[in-house]
N, C-alpha and C positions, 0 to 999 in steps of 0.2 A: 758531941763536939761542943767545946766551950764557946762562950759568946765571943771572945776576942778572935777566935779562929774563924767563926762565921763572918765577923766584920771584915777580917783580912781577906777572906775568900771573896766576899762581895765587892770589896775595893778592887781586887785583881780583875774580876770580871768587868767592872765598870771601866777600868783603865784600858783593858783590851778592846772593849767595844768602842771607846772613844778613839783609840788608835786606828782601829779599822775604818771608822767613819772618816777620820782625817785623811787616811791614805787612799781610800777608794771612792769617796763621795766627790763628784766633780765640783760642787759648789762649796766645798769646805774652806777653800782659801778666802772666799769672800766673807763667809761667816766669821772665820777667825780674825780677819782684818777688822771687821766691825767691833769685835770684842777686844781688840788690841793685843792679841796673843799670836801674831804671825809666826813667832819662833817655834810654836808647837808643831807646825807642819814640817819644818826642817828637822826637828828632833825625831819625828816619827818615821819619815820617809827614808829609806836606805839610799846611800850614795852609790852611784853607778861607777864601775871601774873605768879608768881612762881608756879612750879609744886608741886602737893600734894605728900605726902610720898608714897601713894598707887598707884599713877598714873603710868602706864607703857608707857605713850606716850612720855615722855621726853620733855615737853614744855620748851620754853626759860625762863631762869631765869635772870631777870635784864638785858635782852638784850643780854646776853652772853651764854645762854644755848643752847643745841643742837636743831637742826631743826627736827621736827617730821614729819611723813607721807611721808618720802622719800623712793622711791624704786630704787634699784640699780641693775646693771647687770655686768657681767664680760666681758671684752674685749677678743675676740677670734681672730684667724687668718684665713683668707680666701684667696683663689687664684683666680685671674681673668683668666679664660680660654678664651683667645682671639680666638673667632670664626670668621673666614672669610667667608662671603657669597658674591658671585658675580654671575652675569649673563654672560654666554658666548655662543658662536655660534660654532656648530660642523661642521667639514669638513672631507672629506676622507683623509686618511694618504697619498695618492698619487692620483692625479687627472690630467688627460691629455685630452686636446682637440686636436684631430687628424686632421691634414691638409695634403693634398697631396704635394709631392715634386715638381710636375709640373702641368701645366694647362692641361685641357682636358675634355672629356665627360665621365660621369660615365656609364659603360656598365654592371656592376654587383655589387650588395651589398650582401655580404655573411652572415652578422650577422643580428640579430634582437634586438630590445630594450629589456633590462632586461636579456640578455644572458651573462653568465659567460664565458669569454675567457681568454686565456693565452698569454703571451708575444710572438710575432712572428706569431700569427694567422692572417689570411687574413680578412680584413674588407670590402674592395671594390676593384674594378678593373676599370681602365680607358682604353679608346680606345688606341690601341698600334700598329696599322698598320704601321705607319711611323717608329717606333722604331724597329719593326721586320725586315723591309726592310734594315734599317741601320745596323743591326746585320749581315744579309746575305751579304751585300756589304763588311763589314769589314772582314768577313771570307774569301771571295774571295780574298781580298787584302792580307791577311795573306798567303793564299795558293800560290799566285803569288810571293810574296816576298820570300817564302821558296824555290820555284823552282828556282828563280833567284840566290839565294845564293848557291844552290847546283851546278848550272852551273859554277858560278864564282870559287867555290872551286875546281871543276874539272880542269878548265883552269889554276888555280893557281898551281895545282900540276904539270902541264907540262910547267910552266913558261910562259904561254901565256897571263894570266891576271896579272895585277900588284897588289901589296898589298893594294893600295888605292882603287881599284875596289872591292876588297874583303871586306874592311872595310865599303865602301858605301853600299854594299849588306847586310851586317850584321845590319847596322843602319836602313835600309829600313825595314827589317824584324821586328826589335824591335818596330818601329813606327807603323807598321801594327798591331802588337799584342796589343799595347796600344790603338789603335783606336777600336779594337774589344772589349777590356774590357770596354771602354767608352760607346760603343753602347749597350753592355749587361747590364751595370749599368742603362742606360737610360730606357731600357726595363723593368728591375726589378722595377724601381720606378713608373711604371704605375700600380703597384699593391700596394694598401695601406694596411699596416700591423699594428698591435697593438704593441706599444712599451712597455706596461706593462700588467700585469694580473689584471683583474677586471671585473666590471659589465658595460655593454654597456647601455648608456642612450638613450633617444629618438633621433632618427636619423634626423638631420635637412636637409639631402640631399636625393634625390631619383634618381633612374635610369633615365638617359637621361639628368640630370642637367649638365650644363657646369660649371666647377669649376676652381678656380685658387689656387695658393699657399697660399692664405689668407682665403680660404673657409673651413669651419668646416665640416668634414665628420661625425664625431662621438665624443662623450665624454665618457671617461672611468674612473670609480672611483674604486680605490682599497680601499674598506671600511672594510677590515679585522680589522682595527683599526680606531677609530674616534678621531680626534684631536680637542680639544675644546680650542678656543682662548678666554681668559678673561683678564680683567684689574683689578689690585689690588691697594689699596691705598698705598701712599708713606711709611707709617709706617710699612708695612709688607715687604718692599723691601729686607731688610737684613735677614729676617726670612725664605724666600722661597728658597729652593734648589732643584736641579734636583733629582728625585727619591722619593720625599715626597709623601705619600699617600693622597688621597682625595676621596670625593664622589661627584657624579654628578647625578642630578635629572632632567629628561626631563620635561620641562614646561608643555607639553601636557599630560604627564603621571606622575604626582607628586608622585604616590604611588610606583613607581619603582625607584630603585637607582642602580648605577653602580660604582664599585670600579675602581679607576684609579691612575695614578701617574703623577707627574709633569715631562714633557718631555723636556721642554725648558724654559729658563728665559731670557728675553731681557737684554742687557747690559746697558741700560739707561732708564730713566723715560721720559715720555712725558711732555714737558715743559708747555704745555697749561693746561692739566688736573692734572699733578703731580701724574700720575698713571703709573704702570709698566705692560707691556704685558707679560703674562704667558701662556704657552701651556700645556695642559694636554692630556694624551693618555688614551683612554678607549678601552678595549678589546671588539670586536664586532664579535667574532667567530660565534655567533648564528645569525648574520645578522639581528638584531632587530632595529638597529639605522640607520639613514640616514644622509647624509651630508646636512647641512643647518638647522638642528634642534637646538632649543635653550635649554640651560641647566642652572640649578642653581648649581653652584659649591660650595662645603662646605669644609673648611679646619680648623683644630684645631691646636693651638699652645700652648706650655706651658706658662702660664701667670705668672705675678708677684704676690707675697704675700703681703697683706696689713692687717692692723688691721680692724676688723669688729665690729661694734657697733649696738645697736638697733636703728631703725629710730627715736624712741622717745627721744633718748639721744642727737640728733643733734639739736642745737639751733642756732639762728641767731642774730647777733649784728651789730653795725654800721661798724665794721671792718671785717665782714664775719662770717662764721660758726664756732662753738665751741661746746665743750662738758664740762660738769662738772665732774671732776674726784674726787675721795675720796682718800686722802693720809694722813695717820696718823690721821684719823677721822675728817679731815677738807676738805672743798671744795676747789678745784683749777680749775680755768678756763683754758682750754687747746684748743688753736686754731686748727682747722682741715681743710683739703681740701678734698672735696668729690670726690672720684674716680669713684665709681659705686654704683648705687642704686639697690638693690634687693628687693624681697618681704619681707623677714624677717630681713635683715641686710643691713647696709650701709658700704661700704668699704671706708676708709679714709686714708689720708696721714697725720700723726701727730706723736707727741712724745708719743706714746702709746705702751705698751708691752702687750703680751698675759697674761691675769690674772688680769690686772688693773681693778679697779672698777669705773664705770660711773653711774651717776644718770639718770634714765629713767622716773621717775614720781616724781612730787613735785618740779620740777625745778623752779617754780615761786617763791619759798621761799628760794632758795639757793643764797648765797652771797659769794664773794671771801673771803676765810679764815674762813668762819663760820663753827662751829662744826656741824657734821652731825650725826644723830641717825638713824640707819636702823634696820629693823627687821632681824630675823634669815634667813640664806640663804637656799633656797630650793634645791631639788635633781637635778634640771636641771642646777644648777650653777647660776641661777638668784635669787637674794634676793627679797623676797616678803613680803608684809604686809597684814594683814587682814583688815586694815582700808579702808574706802571708798577712791577711787582714787580722789585726789584733783582736783578741777576744773581748767582747763587750763593747766594741766600737760602734 
């Protein structure tokens, strides 16, 4: 085939493709209008025969008649309920790892794992022979200092002892009493007591173990409330306040749910994840929850209201999504931004008001400014037609 035939054949193909695009692409009118060649659409699209007097379909007359077979629906309003779902980890409202004040050998363990104890209850005892001796020695020193002071006071009464001797005796007695208090304190610290009320965990120490001030004797959890730590996205940061209600579902028991409230909100977001740390408090008076459990936390927020249209009304062009609205019986192309897709509606951000009419079927035949013919509106608020749904609508 010669070169000029190849060029002619290519031109024919390009012209045919352009004609098909102009005829069948819904956004062709807008593109041609921007290019200043609106006449191309009229040249390509065939003119429909005039409608008969008895025809109820409203076919195009001379290219300017109304478009038939179009189904429309009303624009409604819908609210996005922002549902927050996050995974968090539970912990006891107060948890303490008990360590002794001093080093020594454990001589007795009074509690057992799982036991409920109160603040001040004895957990364990350490060997205290040296401390008991120190207390006895301090008491002897106090008695001796007391006797010395009494003698000096008697001598001072007869002017035999000086005021300085009396003051020295009084200071000696005070020091002896302080030494006794110090020895008694060291003796009491050989007994390990619980600083909080709660449940004793598995004991890591046994009788006879040599422990130091860093050795764990027991862990105690106050699990009357469970605190759940979870992280929320940045967009919820300003919507969460202390006291807001929520629901928590244990991951291991998803059929159970627990009511709770937000107990604390961090004052800053994590820079790496752009999330905010939030704490929730769950009542655990029945003692069914344990520290370390994982929870799915659910919160609801009042959402924003947006226009809602049928999913069939949303079309796509080169410049994004749009819908065909019907104003004064003519079609108008309205750009939209999709906010949320639901089963029956699509929430959009657009210049639409509740009650506006949008085309949901027959969009392939709609053109900017074209006259629209629709059937009578049904009871549901959506205009319907008895004709067969056009292909590609």
